[in-house]
TILUM-349090 format. One record per residue (C-alpha): residue in one letter; x negated, y, z. Coordinates in nm, 4 decimals. Layout:
[node "a", [X, Y, Z]]
...
//
This chain:
[node "m", [6.6400, -14.3622, 8.7581]]
[node "g", [6.7240, -14.5961, 8.4716]]
[node "y", [7.0354, -14.6797, 8.2668]]
[node "t", [7.1120, -14.9241, 7.9968]]
[node "f", [7.4442, -14.9592, 7.8133]]
[node "l", [7.4000, -15.3329, 7.7075]]
[node "e", [7.1842, -15.6203, 7.8046]]
[node "f", [6.9211, -15.5433, 7.5305]]
[node "p", [6.6797, -15.8093, 7.3890]]
[node "e", [6.3059, -15.7249, 7.4351]]
[node "n", [6.1299, -15.4715, 7.2083]]
[node "v", [6.4425, -15.2855, 7.0957]]
[node "g", [6.3547, -14.9863, 6.8919]]
[node "g", [6.3274, -14.6451, 7.0451]]
[node "r", [6.6664, -14.5262, 6.8913]]
[node "f", [6.8419, -14.7120, 7.1784]]
[node "s", [6.6185, -14.5552, 7.4625]]
[node "a", [6.8041, -14.2451, 7.5421]]
[node "f", [6.9074, -14.3667, 7.8721]]
[node "t", [6.5776, -14.5135, 7.9768]]
[node "s", [6.2737, -14.3351, 8.1056]]
[node "v", [6.1530, -14.2796, 7.7441]]
[node "g", [6.4463, -14.0597, 7.6805]]
[node "l", [6.5076, -13.9220, 8.0332]]
[node "l", [6.1680, -13.8124, 8.1236]]
[node "p", [6.1292, -13.5612, 7.8315]]
[node "m", [6.4654, -13.4290, 7.9152]]
[node "a", [6.3765, -13.3715, 8.2802]]
[node "v", [6.0519, -13.2013, 8.1827]]
[node "a", [6.2484, -12.9679, 7.9420]]
[node "g", [6.4755, -12.8692, 8.2552]]
[node "l", [6.7819, -13.0608, 8.1513]]
[node "d", [7.0086, -13.2060, 8.4103]]
[node "i", [6.9519, -13.5758, 8.3529]]
[node "r", [7.1779, -13.6916, 8.6345]]
[node "s", [7.4730, -13.5145, 8.4616]]
[node "f", [7.3664, -13.6664, 8.1311]]
[node "v", [7.3728, -14.0224, 8.2687]]
[node "k", [7.7000, -13.9444, 8.4549]]
[node "g", [7.8554, -13.8380, 8.1165]]
[node "a", [7.7320, -14.1723, 7.9552]]
[node "a", [7.8559, -14.3807, 8.2534]]
[node "k", [8.2065, -14.2267, 8.2131]]
[node "m", [8.2111, -14.3017, 7.8450]]
[node "e", [8.0968, -14.6589, 7.9188]]
[node "r", [8.3845, -14.7109, 8.1567]]
[node "q", [8.6355, -14.5605, 7.9094]]
[node "l", [8.5166, -14.7801, 7.6196]]
[node "k", [8.4962, -15.1019, 7.8259]]
[node "e", [8.8363, -15.0448, 7.9780]]
[node "s", [9.0212, -14.9646, 7.6588]]
[node "d", [9.1899, -15.2366, 7.4535]]
[node "w", [9.0901, -15.2366, 7.0970]]
[node "k", [9.3915, -15.0427, 6.9700]]
[node "n", [9.2795, -14.7475, 7.1887]]
[node "n", [8.9048, -14.7826, 7.1747]]
[node "m", [8.7431, -14.4808, 7.0051]]
[node "a", [8.4213, -14.6507, 6.9355]]
[node "y", [8.5827, -14.9661, 6.7811]]
[node "q", [8.8162, -14.7373, 6.5593]]
[node "y", [8.5232, -14.5301, 6.4534]]
[node "a", [8.3259, -14.8383, 6.3598]]
[node "c", [8.6030, -14.9987, 6.1764]]
[node "l", [8.6809, -14.6845, 5.9867]]
[node "r", [8.3066, -14.6554, 5.8731]]
[node "n", [8.3126, -15.0155, 5.7472]]
[node "l", [8.6462, -14.9754, 5.5659]]
[node "y", [8.5354, -14.6615, 5.3805]]
[node "r", [8.2138, -14.8511, 5.2791]]
[node "e", [8.4374, -15.1283, 5.1416]]
[node "k", [8.6135, -14.8650, 4.9469]]
[node "g", [8.3048, -14.7428, 4.7680]]
[node "y", [8.1824, -14.4679, 4.9959]]
[node "g", [7.8229, -14.5416, 5.0513]]
[node "i", [7.7188, -14.2334, 5.2453]]
[node "e", [7.8400, -14.0894, 5.5766]]
[node "m", [7.7622, -13.7143, 5.6406]]
[node "l", [7.7764, -13.6002, 6.0052]]
[node "a", [7.8533, -13.2311, 5.9965]]
[node "g", [7.9325, -12.9539, 6.2435]]
[node "f", [7.9288, -12.5814, 6.2884]]
[node "e", [7.7368, -12.5815, 6.6103]]
[node "p", [7.3587, -12.5009, 6.5581]]
[node "q", [7.2735, -12.6710, 6.8963]]
[node "f", [7.3320, -13.0201, 6.7188]]
[node "r", [7.0504, -12.9779, 6.4803]]
[node "w", [6.8082, -13.2145, 6.6598]]
[node "f", [7.1009, -13.4399, 6.7596]]
[node "y", [7.1534, -13.4999, 6.3867]]
[node "k", [6.8063, -13.6303, 6.3544]]
[node "w", [6.8521, -13.8933, 6.6155]]
[node "w", [7.1961, -13.9900, 6.4668]]
[node "i", [7.0453, -14.0522, 6.1206]]
[node "q", [6.7649, -14.2769, 6.2834]]
[node "l", [7.0248, -14.4646, 6.4943]]
[node "f", [7.2485, -14.5716, 6.1970]]
[node "a", [6.9884, -14.5920, 5.9230]]
[node "e", [6.7488, -14.8220, 6.1262]]
[node "t", [7.0354, -15.0238, 6.2757]]
[node "e", [7.2419, -15.1013, 5.9854]]
[node "g", [7.0141, -15.0666, 5.6809]]
[node "k", [6.9499, -15.4362, 5.6325]]
[node "d", [7.0094, -15.7255, 5.3979]]
[node "g", [7.1234, -15.4836, 5.1186]]
[node "k", [7.3866, -15.3424, 5.3550]]
[node "g", [7.4744, -15.0276, 5.5377]]
[node "l", [7.5905, -14.6746, 5.4984]]
[node "f", [7.3231, -14.4177, 5.4088]]
[node "p", [7.3501, -14.1472, 5.6939]]
[node "v", [7.2885, -13.7912, 5.6229]]
[node "s", [7.3787, -13.4675, 5.8107]]
[node "a", [7.4755, -13.1051, 5.7116]]
[node "e", [7.4570, -12.7976, 5.9228]]
[node "f", [7.7432, -12.5705, 5.8444]]
[node "c", [7.7988, -12.2821, 5.7857]]
[node "e", [7.4296, -12.2690, 5.6732]]
[node "e", [7.4556, -12.5387, 5.4077]]
[node "l", [7.8292, -12.5078, 5.3447]]
[node "h", [7.8139, -12.3168, 5.0202]]
[node "a", [7.5791, -12.5434, 4.8262]]
[node "v", [7.6567, -12.8745, 4.9899]]
[node "g", [8.0300, -12.8027, 4.9793]]
[node "q", [8.0330, -12.7604, 4.6099]]
[node "f", [7.9018, -13.1061, 4.5626]]
[node "i", [8.1570, -13.2467, 4.8169]]
[node "q", [8.4544, -13.0899, 4.6492]]
[node "e", [8.3596, -13.1421, 4.2836]]
[node "g", [8.0725, -13.3784, 4.2623]]
[node "t", [8.0460, -13.7504, 4.2587]]
[node "p", [8.2654, -13.9041, 4.5374]]
[node "l", [7.9956, -14.0821, 4.7202]]
[node "l", [8.0501, -13.9975, 5.0799]]
[node "f", [8.2888, -13.9426, 5.3576]]
[node "e", [8.2379, -13.6867, 5.6500]]
[node "t", [8.2298, -13.7069, 6.0256]]
[node "f", [8.2646, -13.3669, 6.1857]]
[node "l", [8.1672, -13.2759, 6.5381]]
[node "d", [8.3953, -13.0188, 6.6849]]
[node "v", [8.3143, -12.8343, 7.0075]]
[node "q", [8.6309, -12.7398, 7.2096]]
[node "e", [8.4958, -12.4911, 7.4758]]
[node "q", [8.2985, -12.1782, 7.3931]]
[node "n", [7.9800, -12.1481, 7.6022]]
[node "s", [7.8382, -11.8155, 7.4619]]
[node "s", [7.9618, -11.5053, 7.2932]]
[node "l", [7.8272, -11.2856, 7.0081]]
[node "s", [8.0567, -11.0408, 6.8117]]
[node "a", [7.9910, -10.8604, 6.4834]]
[node "p", [7.9747, -10.4845, 6.5610]]
[node "k", [8.1331, -10.2175, 6.3412]]
[node "d", [7.8800, -10.0651, 6.1031]]
[node "w", [7.8945, -9.7890, 5.8497]]
[node "v", [7.7980, -10.0024, 5.5610]]
[node "e", [8.0492, -10.0412, 5.2748]]
[node "d", [8.0116, -10.4082, 5.2071]]
[node "f", [8.3514, -10.5466, 5.2151]]
[node "f", [8.3081, -10.7231, 5.5459]]
[node "d", [8.5034, -10.4835, 5.7650]]
[node "y", [8.7655, -10.7485, 5.8330]]
[node "l", [8.4916, -10.9178, 6.0518]]
[node "n", [8.4382, -10.6223, 6.2732]]
[node "g", [8.4753, -10.7015, 6.6350]]
[node "k", [8.5280, -11.0719, 6.5776]]
[node "d", [8.3288, -11.3219, 6.7721]]
[node "f", [8.1128, -11.5738, 6.5789]]
[node "w", [8.2824, -11.8437, 6.7716]]
[node "e", [8.6041, -11.7364, 6.6100]]
[node "m", [8.4510, -11.7217, 6.2712]]
[node "n", [8.2939, -12.0677, 6.3065]]
[node "k", [8.6211, -12.2150, 6.4071]]
[node "a", [8.8113, -12.0604, 6.1084]]
[node "s", [8.5285, -12.1938, 5.8901]]
[node "f", [8.5568, -12.5323, 6.0426]]
[node "t", [8.9411, -12.5497, 6.0032]]
[node "a", [8.9196, -12.4283, 5.6366]]
[node "t", [8.6302, -12.6721, 5.5579]]
[node "v", [8.8050, -12.9742, 5.6848]]
[node "k", [9.1193, -12.8791, 5.5016]]
[node "a", [8.9461, -12.8235, 5.1851]]
[node "h", [8.7210, -13.1291, 5.2047]]
[node "r", [9.0175, -13.3596, 5.2858]]
[node "e", [9.1558, -13.2901, 4.9396]]
[node "k", [8.8655, -13.4698, 4.7956]]
[node "l", [8.7460, -13.7365, 5.0478]]
[node "p", [8.7959, -13.8825, 5.3953]]
[node "c", [8.7111, -13.6625, 5.6802]]
[node "l", [8.6936, -13.7784, 6.0510]]
[node "v", [8.6805, -13.5227, 6.3363]]
[node "l", [8.5230, -13.6093, 6.6799]]
[node "e", [8.6028, -13.3575, 6.9445]]
[node "i", [8.3374, -13.2666, 7.2183]]
[node "g", [8.4462, -13.0826, 7.5279]]
[node "k", [8.1520, -12.8582, 7.5458]]
[node "v", [7.7705, -12.8359, 7.4692]]
[node "d", [7.6184, -12.9406, 7.8091]]
[node "e", [7.4340, -13.2343, 7.9451]]
[node "y", [7.7480, -13.4218, 8.0585]]
[node "h", [7.9032, -13.4089, 7.7292]]
[node "f", [7.5903, -13.4791, 7.5497]]
[node "g", [7.5742, -13.7991, 7.7552]]
[node "e", [7.9127, -13.9017, 7.6440]]
[node "l", [7.8280, -13.8372, 7.2870]]
[node "f", [7.5021, -14.0247, 7.2855]]
[node "y", [7.6653, -14.3275, 7.4553]]
[node "f", [7.9600, -14.3241, 7.2154]]
[node "f", [7.7451, -14.3390, 6.9060]]
[node "l", [7.5085, -14.6066, 7.0566]]
[node "f", [7.8140, -14.8148, 7.1330]]
[node "s", [7.9900, -14.7384, 6.7924]]
[node "c", [7.6671, -14.8271, 6.6071]]
[node "y", [7.6319, -15.1638, 6.7867]]
[node "v", [7.9915, -15.2586, 6.7026]]
[node "s", [7.9587, -15.1314, 6.3451]]
[node "a", [7.6520, -15.3399, 6.2895]]
[node "e", [7.8220, -15.6657, 6.4214]]
[node "i", [8.1072, -15.5922, 6.1915]]
[node "l", [7.8693, -15.5476, 5.9037]]
[node "g", [7.6958, -15.8796, 5.9996]]
[node "v", [7.3392, -15.7513, 6.0802]]
[node "n", [7.1130, -15.7546, 6.3760]]
[node "p", [7.1523, -15.4204, 6.5382]]
[node "f", [6.8397, -15.4434, 6.7442]]
[node "n", [6.5669, -15.5077, 6.4937]]
[node "q", [6.3986, -15.3112, 6.2181]]
[node "p", [6.1978, -15.5457, 5.9959]]
[node "g", [6.1899, -15.3100, 5.6935]]
[node "v", [5.9681, -15.0265, 5.8717]]
[node "e", [5.7229, -15.2953, 5.9607]]
[node "g", [5.6189, -15.3057, 5.5943]]
[node "y", [5.4774, -14.9648, 5.5654]]
[node "k", [5.3204, -14.9862, 5.9083]]
[node "r", [5.1103, -15.3026, 5.7882]]
[node "y", [4.9833, -15.1135, 5.4769]]
[node "m", [4.9082, -14.8040, 5.6873]]
[node "f", [4.7269, -15.0009, 5.9543]]
[node "e", [4.5167, -15.1789, 5.6876]]
[node "a", [4.4355, -14.8446, 5.5253]]
[node "l", [4.3158, -14.6983, 5.8595]]
[node "g", [4.1259, -15.0007, 5.9609]]
[node "k", [4.3198, -15.1071, 6.2535]]
[node "e", [4.2270, -15.4564, 6.3739]]
[node "k", [4.5046, -15.7153, 6.3929]]
//
């Protein structure tokens, strides 16, 4: 089973391979429902291709990214309060850095795992050099539950007794977006839930958005000439024949 979201030229980088056998086979081996993953992507494809530009989420996101860049924001931070996004952030960083970082152009993509990094990174965001804007991923449906039990330690955290960590994270998310918007632009992308179907939607959304954003920026979204430089020196050092 294969799936492509555009007519790719040959030798496109691995960052665009999520819906090919390169991406699907490891998912299947890991026990994920790749059919559901592809169905989510197909649904997002239809939604984006059938929307006019005024209602096209990917086009709006791509335009906002480039508008913020023109206003002097050189960094985009993808952030969220869902720990299951940890490795998704890694792919997102590669996708935008390798696709747009050419010809002296492009935003520098970084990520932040909140609440874990909120205290330190949040301090810089609110009072440091205004270098970045934030894009938040906000999950709408809870898929697990863990509550903080009451204990007998006097630590001034009794107000959290019995509260679910989902509730705490949501409160942290709302407060963070409100506080950070006082300093810099914050976008919020809502995801229905954390499962294969919605991950398929999310992957496709960012793939499509990245392509559109690169076209607006005026760079080739499908090559990566810069990384070939270090590869050449590495191969020479290791004695690889040409």
